[in-house]
C-alpha positions as CSV (number, residue, x, y, z in Angstrom):
1,M,0.0,0.0,0.0
2,K,1.3,3.4,-0.9
3,S,1.7,6.1,1.8
4,M,-0.2,9.3,1.6
5,N,2.9,11.2,0.4
6,Q,3.5,8.6,-2.4
7,S,0.0,8.9,-3.6
8,S,0.2,12.6,-3.7
9,S,3.4,12.7,-5.6
10,N,2.1,10.5,-8.4
11,Q,-0.8,12.9,-9.1
12,H,-0.4,15.8,-11.4
13,L,-2.6,18.7,-12.3
14,P,-3.7,19.2,-15.9
15,T,-1.7,21.9,-17.5
16,E,-3.0,21.8,-21.0
17,P,-6.5,22.1,-22.3
18,G,-8.1,18.7,-22.5
19,E,-5.6,17.0,-20.3
20,G,-7.0,15.2,-17.3
21,A,-10.0,16.8,-15.5
22,P,-11.5,19.9,-17.3
23,W,-10.1,22.4,-14.7
24,S,-10.9,25.4,-16.9
25,R,-14.6,24.9,-16.8
26,Y,-14.6,25.7,-13.0
27,V,-12.9,29.1,-13.3
28,P,-16.0,31.1,-14.3
29,S,-18.0,29.6,-11.4
30,L,-15.2,30.3,-8.9
31,G,-14.9,33.8,-10.2
32,A,-18.7,34.3,-9.7
33,I,-18.5,32.9,-6.1
34,L,-15.6,35.2,-5.3
35,L,-17.4,38.2,-6.6
36,V,-20.2,37.4,-4.1
37,V,-18.1,36.4,-1.2
38,W,-15.4,39.0,-1.3
39,P,-17.6,42.0,-0.4
40,L,-19.0,40.0,2.5
41,L,-15.5,39.4,3.7
42,S,-14.2,42.9,3.1
43,Y,-17.3,44.6,4.6
44,G,-18.2,42.0,7.2
45,L,-15.4,40.0,8.8
46,I,-12.7,42.5,7.9
47,D,-14.7,45.5,9.1
48,T,-15.4,43.7,12.4
49,E,-11.7,43.1,12.9
50,R,-10.8,46.7,11.9
51,A,-13.4,47.8,14.5
52,R,-11.7,45.8,17.2
53,W,-8.4,47.5,16.4
54,Q,-10.0,50.9,16.4
55,H,-11.6,50.1,19.8
56,A,-8.3,49.0,21.2
57,A,-6.6,52.2,19.9
58,A,-9.4,54.3,21.5
59,R,-8.8,52.7,24.9
60,V,-5.1,53.5,24.7
61,A,-5.8,57.1,23.7
62,W,-8.3,57.4,26.6
63,E,-5.7,56.1,29.1
64,Q,-3.2,58.6,27.8
65,G,-5.7,61.4,28.3
66,D,-6.2,62.2,24.6
67,F,-10.0,62.3,24.8
68,E,-10.5,63.7,21.3
69,K,-8.5,61.0,19.6
70,A,-10.2,58.4,21.8
71,F,-13.7,59.4,20.6
72,E,-12.5,59.6,17.0
73,R,-11.3,56.0,17.2
74,L,-14.3,54.8,19.0
75,D,-16.7,56.5,16.6
76,R,-14.9,54.8,13.8
77,A,-15.1,51.4,15.6
78,V,-18.9,51.8,16.0
79,E,-19.2,52.9,12.4
80,L,-17.4,49.8,11.2
81,D,-19.3,47.5,13.5
82,P,-22.6,48.9,14.7
83,D,-23.3,45.7,16.8
84,N,-20.1,46.1,18.9
85,I,-21.7,46.5,22.3
86,A,-18.4,46.9,24.1
87,A,-17.5,49.9,22.0
88,I,-20.9,51.5,22.4
89,V,-20.8,51.0,26.2
90,D,-17.3,52.4,26.4
91,R,-18.4,55.5,24.5
92,A,-21.4,55.9,26.8
93,H,-19.1,55.5,29.9
94,W,-16.6,58.1,28.7
95,Q,-19.4,60.5,27.7
96,G,-20.7,60.2,31.3
97,E,-17.2,60.8,32.7
98,L,-17.2,64.1,30.7
99,G,-20.7,65.1,31.7
100,E,-22.3,64.3,28.4
101,H,-25.1,62.4,30.0
102,E,-27.7,62.7,27.3
103,K,-25.3,61.3,24.7
104,S,-24.4,58.5,27.2
105,R,-28.1,57.8,27.6
106,Q,-28.6,57.5,23.9
107,D,-25.7,55.1,23.5
108,L,-26.9,52.9,26.4
109,Q,-30.4,52.7,24.9
110,S,-28.8,51.6,21.6
111,A,-26.7,49.0,23.4
112,L,-29.8,47.6,25.1
113,E,-31.3,46.8,21.7
114,R,-28.4,44.4,21.2
115,V,-28.2,42.6,24.5
116,A,-27.5,38.9,24.4
117,S,-27.8,37.9,28.1
118,L,-29.6,38.7,31.4
119,E,-26.3,39.7,33.0
120,Q,-25.5,42.2,30.2
121,E,-29.0,43.7,30.3
122,I,-28.8,44.2,34.1
123,Q,-25.4,45.9,33.8
124,L,-26.6,48.2,31.0
125,R,-29.8,49.2,32.6
126,Q,-27.9,50.1,35.8
127,Q,-25.5,52.2,33.8
128,L,-28.5,53.8,32.1
129,C,-29.9,54.7,35.5
130,D,-26.7,56.6,36.3
131,A,-27.2,58.7,33.2
132,L,-30.9,59.2,34.0
133,L,-30.1,60.3,37.6
134,H,-27.7,63.0,36.2
135,L,-30.4,64.0,33.8
136,D,-32.9,64.3,36.8
137,R,-35.3,61.7,35.4
138,P,-36.3,59.8,38.6
139,D,-39.4,58.2,37.2
140,E,-37.3,56.7,34.3
141,V,-34.9,55.3,36.9
142,I,-37.8,53.5,38.6
143,R,-39.0,52.2,35.3
144,Q,-35.6,50.7,34.4
145,W,-35.5,48.8,37.7
146,E,-39.0,47.5,37.1
147,M,-37.7,46.2,33.7
148,I,-34.7,44.6,35.5
149,G,-37.1,42.9,37.9
150,K,-39.2,41.5,35.1
151,A,-36.1,40.3,33.3
152,V,-34.8,38.6,36.4
153,A,-38.2,37.0,37.0
154,G,-38.3,35.8,33.4
155,Y,-35.1,33.8,34.1
156,G,-36.5,32.2,37.3
157,G,-35.6,34.8,39.9
158,Q,-32.4,35.2,41.9
159,E,-32.9,32.6,44.5
160,N,-30.2,30.3,43.0
161,W,-27.8,33.1,42.3
162,H,-24.4,33.4,44.0
163,L,-24.6,35.2,47.3
164,Q,-22.5,38.1,46.1
165,Q,-24.8,38.6,43.0
166,Q,-27.9,38.6,45.2
167,V,-26.4,41.2,47.6
168,L,-25.2,43.4,44.7
169,L,-28.5,43.4,42.9
170,L,-30.4,44.3,46.1
171,N,-27.8,47.0,47.0
172,N,-27.6,48.6,43.6
173,R,-31.3,48.9,43.2
174,A,-31.7,50.3,46.7
175,Y,-29.0,52.9,46.2
176,Q,-30.1,54.1,42.8
177,V,-33.7,54.3,43.8
178,A,-32.7,56.1,47.1
179,L,-31.0,58.7,44.9
180,T,-34.4,59.5,43.4
181,G,-36.0,60.0,46.8
182,Q,-38.8,57.6,46.0
183,Q,-39.9,54.3,47.5
184,L,-37.7,54.9,50.6
185,Q,-39.4,52.4,52.8
186,R,-38.9,49.7,50.2
187,V,-35.3,50.8,49.7
188,I,-34.6,50.4,53.4
189,E,-36.2,47.0,53.5
190,E,-34.0,45.8,50.5
191,A,-30.9,47.1,52.2
192,D,-32.0,45.1,55.3
193,Q,-32.3,42.0,53.1
194,A,-28.8,42.5,51.7
195,I,-27.4,42.9,55.3
196,A,-29.3,39.7,56.3
197,L,-27.6,37.8,53.5
198,L,-24.2,39.0,54.8
199,G,-24.9,37.5,58.2
200,G,-27.1,40.1,59.8
201,V,-26.6,43.5,61.4
202,G,-24.3,42.1,64.1
203,I,-21.9,40.8,61.6
204,A,-22.1,44.0,59.6
205,W,-21.6,46.4,62.6
206,D,-19.2,44.4,64.8
207,Y,-16.1,45.1,62.6
208,N,-13.6,43.5,65.0
209,G,-15.6,40.7,66.6
210,A,-17.4,39.4,63.6
211,P,-14.4,38.0,61.7
212,N,-13.3,36.1,64.9
213,Y,-16.9,34.8,65.3
214,L,-17.0,33.5,61.8
215,A,-13.6,31.9,62.2
216,A,-14.7,30.2,65.4
217,C,-17.9,28.9,63.7
218,Q,-15.8,27.4,61.0
219,A,-13.2,25.8,63.4
220,Y,-16.0,24.4,65.5
221,L,-17.8,22.7,62.6
222,E,-14.5,21.3,61.5
223,Q,-14.0,20.0,65.0
224,H,-10.8,22.0,65.6
225,H,-11.8,22.9,69.1
226,G,-8.5,24.4,70.1
227,Q,-8.7,26.9,67.3
228,A,-12.4,27.5,67.9
229,L,-11.6,28.4,71.5
230,A,-9.0,31.0,70.6
231,F,-11.3,32.6,68.0
232,S,-14.4,32.5,70.2
233,S,-12.5,34.1,73.2
234,Q,-11.5,37.0,71.0
235,A,-15.0,37.2,69.5
236,T,-16.7,37.5,72.9
237,R,-14.3,40.2,74.0
238,H,-14.7,42.3,70.9
239,A,-18.4,41.8,70.6
240,S,-19.0,42.9,74.3
241,K,-16.9,46.0,73.8
242,F,-18.7,46.9,70.6
243,L,-22.1,46.5,72.2
244,D,-21.1,48.7,75.2
245,S,-19.7,51.4,72.9
246,W,-22.7,51.3,70.6
247,E,-25.3,51.6,73.4
248,R,-23.4,54.5,74.9
249,Q,-22.9,56.3,71.6
250,F,-26.4,55.9,70.3
251,E,-28.6,56.3,73.3
252,P,-31.7,58.1,72.1
253,R,-31.8,61.8,72.9
254,S,-34.4,64.5,72.7
255,N,-33.9,65.2,69.0
256,W,-34.7,61.6,68.1
257,K,-38.0,61.0,66.2
258,A,-40.5,58.3,67.4
259,S,-39.7,56.2,64.3
260,E,-36.0,56.4,65.1
261,R,-36.6,55.4,68.7
262,K,-38.6,52.4,67.7
263,R,-36.1,51.1,65.1
264,H,-33.2,51.8,67.6
265,G,-35.0,49.6,70.2
266,E,-35.4,46.8,67.6
267,Q,-31.7,47.1,66.5
268,Q,-30.6,47.1,70.2
269,E,-32.4,43.8,70.8
270,T,-30.9,42.4,67.6
271,M,-27.4,43.4,68.7
272,R,-27.8,41.9,72.2
273,R,-29.1,38.7,70.6
274,Y,-26.0,38.6,68.3
275,V,-23.6,39.1,71.2
276,A,-25.5,36.4,73.1
277,S,-25.1,34.0,70.1
278,V,-21.3,34.7,70.2
279,Y,-21.3,33.7,73.9
280,K,-23.4,30.6,73.1
281,L,-20.8,29.4,70.7
282,H,-18.1,30.2,73.2
283,A,-20.0,28.1,75.8
284,M,-20.3,25.2,73.3
285,V,-16.5,25.3,72.7
286,L,-15.7,25.5,76.4
287,E,-17.9,22.4,77.0
288,K,-16.0,20.5,74.2
289,T,-12.7,21.4,75.8
290,G,-13.9,20.3,79.3
291,Q,-14.0,23.8,80.9
292,V,-17.4,23.5,82.6
293,G,-16.9,26.4,85.0
294,K,-16.1,28.9,82.3
295,R,-18.9,27.5,80.2
296,D,-21.4,28.3,83.0
297,E,-19.9,31.9,83.1
298,A,-20.6,32.3,79.4
299,L,-24.1,31.0,79.8
300,A,-24.6,33.5,82.7
301,K,-23.5,36.3,80.4
302,I,-26.2,35.3,77.9
303,R,-28.8,35.7,80.6
304,E,-27.4,39.1,81.5
305,L,-28.1,40.2,77.9
306,G,-31.7,39.2,78.4
307,Q,-31.5,36.0,76.3
308,Q,-32.1,32.4,77.0
309,P,-29.2,30.0,76.0
310,D,-31.5,27.2,74.9
311,Q,-33.2,29.6,72.4
312,L,-30.0,30.6,70.6
313,E,-28.0,29.0,67.9
314,G,-24.3,29.4,68.5
315,V,-23.2,28.6,64.9
316,I,-24.3,31.1,62.3
317,G,-25.0,28.6,59.5
318,R,-23.6,25.8,57.4
319,L,-19.9,25.4,56.8
320,D,-20.2,26.4,53.2
321,E,-22.1,29.6,54.1
322,I,-19.6,30.5,56.7
323,R,-16.7,30.0,54.3
324,L,-18.4,32.2,51.8
325,L,-19.0,34.9,54.3
326,M,-15.4,34.8,55.4
327,S,-14.2,35.1,51.8
328,L,-16.4,38.1,51.4
329,Q,-15.1,39.6,54.5
330,G,-11.5,39.1,53.4
331,T,-11.4,39.7,49.7
332,L,-14.5,41.5,48.7
333,D,-16.0,43.1,51.8
334,L,-19.5,44.3,50.9
335,R,-20.5,45.4,54.3
336,D,-19.3,49.0,53.9
337,T,-21.2,49.3,50.6
338,V,-24.5,47.9,51.9
339,L,-24.3,49.9,55.2
340,D,-23.6,53.0,53.2
341,T,-26.7,52.3,51.0
342,R,-28.9,51.8,54.0
343,G,-27.5,54.8,55.9
344,F,-28.1,57.0,52.8
345,A,-31.6,55.7,52.5
346,L,-32.4,56.4,56.2
347,L,-31.0,59.9,55.7
348,K,-33.2,60.5,52.7
349,N,-36.1,59.2,54.9
350,Q,-35.5,61.9,57.4
351,Q,-34.0,59.5,60.0
352,P,-30.4,60.9,60.4
353,N,-29.6,59.4,63.8
354,L,-30.2,55.9,62.4
355,A,-28.3,56.8,59.3
356,L,-25.3,57.8,61.3
357,M,-25.1,54.4,63.0
358,D,-24.6,52.7,59.6
359,L,-22.4,55.4,58.0
360,L,-19.9,55.5,60.9
361,V,-19.2,51.8,60.5
362,A,-19.3,52.0,56.7
363,V,-16.7,54.7,56.6
364,R,-14.5,52.9,59.1
365,L,-14.6,49.7,57.1
366,C,-14.0,51.4,53.7
367,D,-11.2,53.6,55.1
368,A,-9.4,50.5,56.4
369,R,-9.7,48.7,53.1
370,W,-8.6,51.9,51.3
371,H,-5.4,52.1,53.3
372,E,-4.6,48.4,52.8
373,M,-5.2,48.8,49.0
374,T,-3.1,51.9,48.6
375,V,-0.1,50.2,50.3
376,S,-0.6,47.1,48.1
377,I,-0.9,49.1,44.9
378,D,2.2,51.1,45.7
379,Q,4.1,47.8,46.0
380,E,2.6,46.4,42.8
381,R,3.2,49.6,40.8
382,N,6.9,49.2,41.1
383,L,6.7,45.8,39.3
384,A,3.9,46.6,36.8
385,V,4.6,46.9,33.1
386,D,1.4,48.9,32.6
387,P,0.3,50.8,35.8
388,A,-2.9,52.0,34.2
389,P,-5.1,49.1,35.6
390,L,-3.7,49.8,39.1
391,D,-4.4,53.5,38.8
392,R,-8.0,52.8,37.8
393,K,-8.5,50.4,40.7
394,E,-7.1,53.0,43.1
395,Q,-9.2,55.8,41.7
396,Q,-12.3,53.6,41.9
397,M,-11.7,52.8,45.6
398,T,-10.8,56.4,46.4
399,R,-14.0,57.6,44.9
400,Q,-16.0,55.1,46.9
401,L,-14.4,56.3,50.1
402,A,-15.1,59.9,49.1
403,I,-18.8,59.1,48.5
404,L,-19.1,57.5,52.0
405,L,-17.4,60.5,53.6
406,Y,-19.8,62.8,51.8
407,H,-22.8,60.8,52.9
408,R,-21.5,60.9,56.5
409,S,-21.0,64.6,56.3
410,L,-24.7,65.0,55.4
411,A,-25.7,62.9,58.4
412,Y,-23.5,65.0,60.7
413,E,-25.1,68.1,59.4
414,A,-28.6,66.7,59.9
415,V,-27.8,65.8,63.6
416,H,-26.2,69.3,64.2
417,Q,-22.6,68.3,64.3
418,P,-21.2,70.8,61.8
419,A,-17.5,70.6,62.8
420,R,-17.4,66.9,62.0
421,A,-19.3,67.5,58.8
422,R,-16.6,70.0,57.8
423,E,-13.9,67.5,58.6
424,D,-15.4,64.9,56.3
425,L,-15.9,67.4,53.5
426,Q,-12.3,68.5,53.7
427,R,-11.1,65.0,53.5
428,V,-13.2,64.5,50.4
429,R,-11.4,67.4,48.8
430,N,-8.0,66.0,50.0
431,L,-8.9,62.8,48.2
432,G,-9.2,64.9,45.0
433,F,-13.0,65.1,44.7
434,T,-15.6,67.9,44.9
435,P,-18.4,67.1,47.4
436,G,-21.8,66.9,45.8
437,I,-24.0,65.0,43.3
438,G,-21.1,64.8,40.8
439,L,-19.5,62.1,43.1
440,F,-22.2,59.6,42.4
């Protein structure tokens, strides 16, 4: 049997008319096909590829601060490929950055006509809400979120979504609707739901004790009782200190409204129950390690908090849930974001004393993360070939801190603490931003 190469070498193409297969009779047909296909290639695939190059060049120009060139390239990219959603969305974003919110709105509307997934639709409608807020069209913002709700329901709801996605959807709707000043009670309820998903208000507010409590829960479920004891001991100490500080700082005064007093009482009971749960876990660990006397002391502390030990769960949830919460606390802490949203909504709802509770913790958490991030980025920048992504990350986090400081300044003003409000406003300026609606 001949090999493939041998077979090929013995074949020869006809070179003369009439020799072998009539090759010449295919030439007119191939020519006709080429005449049809070539325009499709040159104006279809080739234009799409050229659009990608123009889009990439536009991003480079934008990073270099040459905005005019960036828009020229991006306009050309959209002209070559009108279905390039990424290019349209970039143009909308840049227009928003430059204050051209109506142009941004038009581009986002155009992009929405081309969406290919639920995730993409949610993202684009949220960006559209940003433009609409700047254009002072609150009713249209509400309408966009109604459309997001219908789209999510059409895909079976969000019950099976990842925890982070559920929290972000609740938080983003609550914040953007709060900016309209409408549906404030619903907004507060949605922020409450997001906080509940993150472990509850105790986990959200107790910035020192909560991470130790979660670590103790994990170690206990993994039957590492020595580690659980170390973590639960720290958790009880921090949680008790936080509760004492919180109760002293936020004792209702004469300027508190009836609605604020009522919610404060509910939150105080929730906080005491949270601290009691921390002690319940500590008691469980002490029993596992044979320290019966100290266990009884922990149980007595629970009763001092007005709770019954047998009515409490010491472990916050399943092991997978605890691990997820711990990963959120460490790498993508959403507590400051959600507490800021709820605090801002309470402020808009004329409940500034309640707002300040959330905003004080939100700023503290965000400030700590900001300091950690700036140190890390400074180290990475020395090794980075292209520092632009690091600069964008730093700018984004700095803006977030500035927004939280601005919100807290509004709360300080509302509770008649102007000196602290001025301090927050000055820090916003020191971070490179102008306090006001332009921050959002």
